[in-house]
VOGU-3710 file (C-alpha; in Angstrom, 3 decimals, decimal comma):
1> mefvsfeeaw> -46,538/118,747/-105,659  -47,756/115,952/-108,618  -49,019/116,193/-111,430  -52,246/113,948/-111,830  -54,066/113,253/-115,425  -57,001/115,632/-116,446  -59,651/113,247/-116,288  -58,670/112,267/-112,673  -59,049/115,756/-111,106  -62,548/116,043/-113,617
11> rllkpigvev> -63,822/113,401/-111,788  -63,965/115,103/-108,568  -64,525/118,690/-109,851  -67,485/118,197/-111,731  -69,660/116,921/-109,242  -69,567/119,851/-107,192  -70,019/122,276/-110,041  -66,876/122,954/-112,179  -67,408/123,561/-115,834  -65,743/124,155/-118,957
21> asrteqelrl> -66,357/128,107/-119,766  -64,999/128,032/-123,115  -61,994/125,787/-124,514  -60,028/125,962/-127,244  -56,172/124,792/-128,471  -54,927/127,982/-126,894  -57,365/128,203/-123,822  -59,194/126,731/-121,001  -60,927/128,492/-118,756  -62,946/127,168/-116,065
31> sisegehsgc> -66,123/128,960/-113,548  -68,401/127,309/-111,573  -72,350/126,125/-113,068  -74,823/128,630/-112,121  -77,258/127,743/-109,235  -79,474/130,045/-106,709  -76,345/130,557/-104,205  -73,500/130,742/-106,678  -71,553/133,548/-108,124  -68,476/135,476/-108,724
41> mdiaasdhah> -66,451/137,926/-107,238  -63,362/140,558/-109,631  -60,512/141,548/-107,926  -57,547/144,073/-110,004  -54,194/144,864/-109,492  -54,291/148,177/-109,005  -51,736/149,142/-111,856  -53,915/147,096/-114,522  -53,775/148,668/-117,681  -57,266/149,706/-118,049
51> aaklpadmpr> -57,638/150,367/-114,123  -59,783/153,429/-115,306  -62,238/151,300/-117,186  -62,905/149,038/-114,447  -66,156/149,110/-112,036  -65,597/152,095/-109,056  -66,201/149,447/-106,785  -63,834/146,795/-107,979  -61,363/145,957/-105,331  -58,287/147,076/-106,838
61> ltravlatsi> -54,613/145,344/-105,276  -51,265/145,553/-105,661  -50,335/141,845/-107,324  -48,573/140,885/-104,142  -51,204/141,387/-101,905  -53,452/139,607/-104,862  -51,122/136,427/-104,629  -51,180/136,558/-100,803  -55,050/137,103/-100,337  -55,403/133,643/-102,805
71> eaiihklhlt> -53,322/131,648/-100,189  -55,490/133,347/-97,288  -58,641/132,467/-98,871  -57,155/128,691/-99,564  -56,006/128,796/-96,114  -59,455/130,045/-94,718  -61,236/126,930/-96,782  -59,394/124,244/-95,162  -58,672/122,771/-98,100  -56,136/119,762/-97,921
81> qanvipvghw> -55,167/120,036/-101,421  -55,174/122,466/-104,343  -55,282/122,203/-108,245  -53,228/124,314/-110,129  -54,195/123,757/-113,827  -52,573/125,957/-116,973  -54,819/128,337/-119,072  -52,240/127,850/-121,741  -50,237/124,551/-121,491  -47,691/123,530/-118,982
91> relfeavaep> -44,886/124,241/-121,645  -45,878/128,324/-121,646  -46,531/128,570/-118,002  -43,189/126,925/-117,219  -41,245/129,150/-119,873  -43,414/132,159/-118,646  -42,683/131,821/-114,678  -38,979/130,520/-114,880  -37,158/133,636/-113,945  -39,218/134,639/-110,980
101> maanekwrai> -39,359/130,745/-109,628  -35,981/129,985/-110,231  -34,555/130,041/-106,315  -37,291/127,833/-105,647  -36,137/124,566/-105,413  -39,214/122,384/-105,590  -40,026/124,261/-108,284  -37,252/123,873/-110,568  -37,695/120,044/-109,577  -41,423/119,984/-110,995
111> dsaatvelnt> -40,473/121,942/-114,139  -37,198/119,351/-114,585  -39,148/116,194/-113,756  -41,899/117,799/-116,148  -41,944/115,975/-119,211  -45,059/114,536/-120,784  -47,370/117,140/-119,223  -45,528/119,745/-121,052  -48,015/120,230/-123,751  -51,359/119,385/-121,699
121> rdplvflpad> -53,052/120,905/-119,078  -52,921/117,977/-116,522  -53,304/119,141/-112,885  -50,484/120,182/-110,881  -51,492/119,049/-106,742  -50,567/121,239/-104,148  -50,603/119,981/-100,670  -51,143/122,476/-97,705  -47,170/122,889/-96,441  -46,684/123,788/-100,007
131> fhilrdltla> -49,449/126,869/-100,614  -46,631/129,053/-100,668  -45,146/127,717/-103,402  -48,706/128,246/-104,735  -48,723/132,030/-103,644  -44,956/132,799/-105,468  -46,313/131,020/-108,458  -49,502/133,000/-108,757  -47,505/135,862/-107,988  -44,850/135,147/-110,668
141> vltagsaprh> -48,019/134,728/-112,969  -48,594/137,987/-112,242  -45,830/139,558/-112,521  -43,744/137,726/-115,544  -46,632/136,501/-117,252  -47,775/138,546/-120,739  -50,495/136,311/-121,909  -53,950/134,872/-121,525  -52,647/131,037/-122,099  -49,620/132,034/-119,009
151> giticsggsp> -52,747/132,176/-116,482  -53,783/129,546/-113,932  -57,130/128,407/-112,823  -56,887/127,133/-108,749  -59,427/124,422/-107,674  -60,215/121,775/-105,614  -63,049/118,721/-105,211  -63,516/120,150/-101,831  -65,134/123,038/-102,165  -66,586/124,355/-105,261
161> mvievmpage> -65,068/126,990/-106,204  -62,875/128,386/-108,983  -59,926/130,889/-109,030  -58,953/132,291/-112,294  -55,692/134,587/-112,221  -54,819/135,594/-115,560  -51,203/138,175/-116,157  -53,378/141,388/-116,968  -54,059/141,397/-113,324  -57,280/139,616/-113,181
171> vtiyygksel> -58,439/137,581/-110,892  -61,792/136,016/-110,891  -63,462/133,813/-108,166  -66,138/131,816/-108,731  -68,067/130,443/-106,194  -71,693/127,450/-105,587  -71,916/128,175/-102,136  -72,932/131,877/-100,527  -70,763/131,068/-97,537  -67,892/130,683/-99,736
181> grvvsdvlah> -68,440/134,112/-100,810  -68,597/134,553/-97,597  -65,473/134,203/-96,655  -63,451/135,272/-99,750  -65,400/138,623/-98,539  -63,732/138,133/-95,236  -60,310/137,982/-96,364  -60,768/140,707/-98,929  -62,297/142,828/-96,099  -59,234/142,035/-94,025
191> vqtgigtskp> -56,585/142,903/-96,392  -58,440/146,023/-97,473  -58,615/147,385/-93,764  -54,820/146,572/-93,906  -53,741/148,821/-97,019  -56,087/151,417/-95,615  -59,599/151,148/-98,062  -63,202/149,951/-97,449  -64,390/149,924/-100,674  -66,569/146,405/-100,715
201> phsaaphr> -65,841/143,250/-103,086  -67,267/143,960/-106,710  -69,761/140,731/-107,776  -70,536/139,650/-110,822  -72,645/136,955/-112,732  -70,994/133,988/-112,257  -70,753/133,181/-116,016  -68,827/135,480/-119,001
//
C-alpha cells in the first residue's frame, strides 16, 4: 500500500470516465460519466436507519457481507490495483477507523507514516495481496464511521467502475460498461443465494 498524488491518479481515472459528481471542502463524491452502457447499482445495509423507506427491490446485506462482496467484485474484475479516496480527508478517516483497524499492522504502519497526506484526498493504492485489508477497511467504514466525510470511494485506472461506501450503510456502484454491471450482478446473486434471498440488484440512474 502506498499513497500517490491525486493528480497522478486522476490522469488515469479521468480518461476511463471517472468524474466528480460533487465537491466541497468537506466532501468529494465521484461517479462514472453517463454513456450508452453506463449505470449504477445501490445496495443497503440490512440495518440501515431508513430501510423501510428504501425501494423494495434494493438488496439488503449485513455490513460484513457488504464488505466481503466488494472484495469479491474487485477480485472478479482481476484488478491489479485499487485506489481508495476518502470522501472527506485522510485525517478524519484515520480517526474514524482507528479502533477497528488497530490490530492490522500494515494499516497501522500506513497511519503512522501518513503526514503530508492527512489533509488531502491523495489516493491510497492497494495491490492484490492487500485486498483483504481493503475489505477490513470497508467494514470499518461501515461500522465505525459516523458521518459522510468518513466514507470512501474505490476505483481503478484498469476498469471504469466507482464504488462508493458510506457509513450509513449505503453502497453505490457506478459502471461504464454493461459487462461490469453483469459482474456486479453475478457477485450479488451469489451472495444473496448464500444468505437465502433472491432479490435482484436495484439499478438506478448513474448520477445523483
